[in-house]
C-alpha positions in Angstrom: -41.1 -88.6 -44.0 -37.7 -87.7 -41.7 -38.7 -86.7 -37.8 -38.8 -84.2 -36.3 -35.8 -82.2 -36.1 -34.3 -79.0 -34.3 -31.5 -76.7 -35.8 -29.7 -73.6 -34.3 -28.1 -70.4 -35.6 -27.0 -67.3 -34.8 -28.6 -64.2 -35.4 -28.0 -63.1 -38.8 -26.3 -66.2 -40.1 -28.3 -68.2 -43.1 -30.9 -70.9 -42.0 -31.4 -74.4 -44.2 -34.1 -76.3 -43.2 -34.8 -79.4 -44.8 -37.5 -81.2 -45.2 -37.1 -85.4 -47.1 -40.2 -86.7 -48.5 -40.2 -90.6 -49.8 -43.5 -91.3 -52.1 -44.4 -92.3 -55.1 -44.0 -88.7 -57.7 -45.2 -86.3 -57.6 -44.9 -84.9 -55.0 -45.8 -80.9 -53.4 -43.9 -79.9 -49.7 -45.6 -76.7 -48.2 -43.7 -74.7 -45.8 -45.7 -72.7 -42.9 -44.5 -71.1 -40.0 -47.1 -69.8 -37.3 -49.7 -71.2 -38.9 -48.6 -68.8 -42.3 -47.8 -70.6 -45.6 -44.4 -69.7 -47.1 -43.9 -69.2 -50.9 -40.5 -67.8 -52.3 -42.9 -64.3 -53.1 -43.4 -64.4 -48.7 -40.2 -62.6 -48.3 -36.9 -61.9 -50.7 -35.6 -63.6 -47.5 -36.7 -67.4 -48.4 -35.6 -69.0 -50.6 -37.4 -73.0 -51.6 -35.5 -75.4 -53.3 -36.5 -78.8 -54.1 -34.4 -81.3 -55.9 -36.4 -85.0 -56.5 -34.6 -88.0 -55.1 -34.4 -91.8 -56.3 -37.1 -93.0 -54.0 -38.9 -88.9 -52.9 -38.2 -85.2 -53.1 -35.9 -83.0 -50.7 -36.4 -79.9 -50.3 -35.1 -77.0 -48.7 -36.2 -73.8 -46.9 -33.2 -70.7 -47.0 -33.5 -67.8 -44.6 -30.9 -64.9 -44.8 -30.3 -63.2 -42.0 -32.4 -64.4 -40.1 -33.7 -62.8 -36.8 -35.2 -63.6 -33.6 -38.4 -63.4 -34.8 -37.7 -66.2 -37.7 -37.4 -68.3 -34.7 -39.7 -71.0 -33.9 -42.2 -74.5 -34.7 -41.8 -74.8 -39.0 -44.4 -77.1 -40.5 -43.4 -79.4 -43.5 -45.9 -80.8 -45.4 -45.5 -83.1 -48.2 -48.7 -84.6 -50.4 -48.8 -86.8 -53.5 -51.7 -88.8 -54.9 -52.1 -91.5 -51.9 -51.9 -89.8 -48.6 -49.8 -86.4 -47.1 -47.8 -86.6 -43.7 -45.6 -83.9 -42.2 -43.2 -83.6 -39.4 -42.4 -80.4 -37.4 -38.7 -78.4 -37.8 -37.7 -76.4 -34.4 -35.6 -73.4 -35.3 -33.6 -71.2 -32.5 -31.6 -68.1 -33.4 -29.4 -66.9 -31.1 -28.2 -63.7 -30.4 -25.9 -62.1 -30.9 -22.8 -61.9 -28.5 -21.1 -58.7 -27.4 -17.9 -57.7 -28.5 -15.6 -54.8 -28.0 -14.9 -52.9 -30.9 -13.0 -50.5 -29.2 -11.7 -49.1 -26.0 -10.3 -45.9 -25.0 -8.1 -45.2 -22.6 -8.0 -41.9 -20.5 -4.9 -40.3 -17.8 -5.7 -37.4 -15.2 -2.8 -35.8 -14.1 
């Protein structure tokens, strides 16, 4: 497995967390956040994609409209009939900066 990784996104952006595992297929990948298993059915904001590679699998966890509560450590666990391994992905969700949308100037006479 690829080793621990850190991802930073701005609040409201899409976060893409990747986990690559090498080994004999089939390989089952499970994602978890705060010790809670994540599936595509956990939230409409989560999408999980798997792609078989020549010597393993690539799993992507997509989080649309990332919020501060999505930040933290994600666990990616891969397993096949010969064993298992895991890695951690740290997601940092940065708050939105302040943009002035308009300003009004008053003149007192």
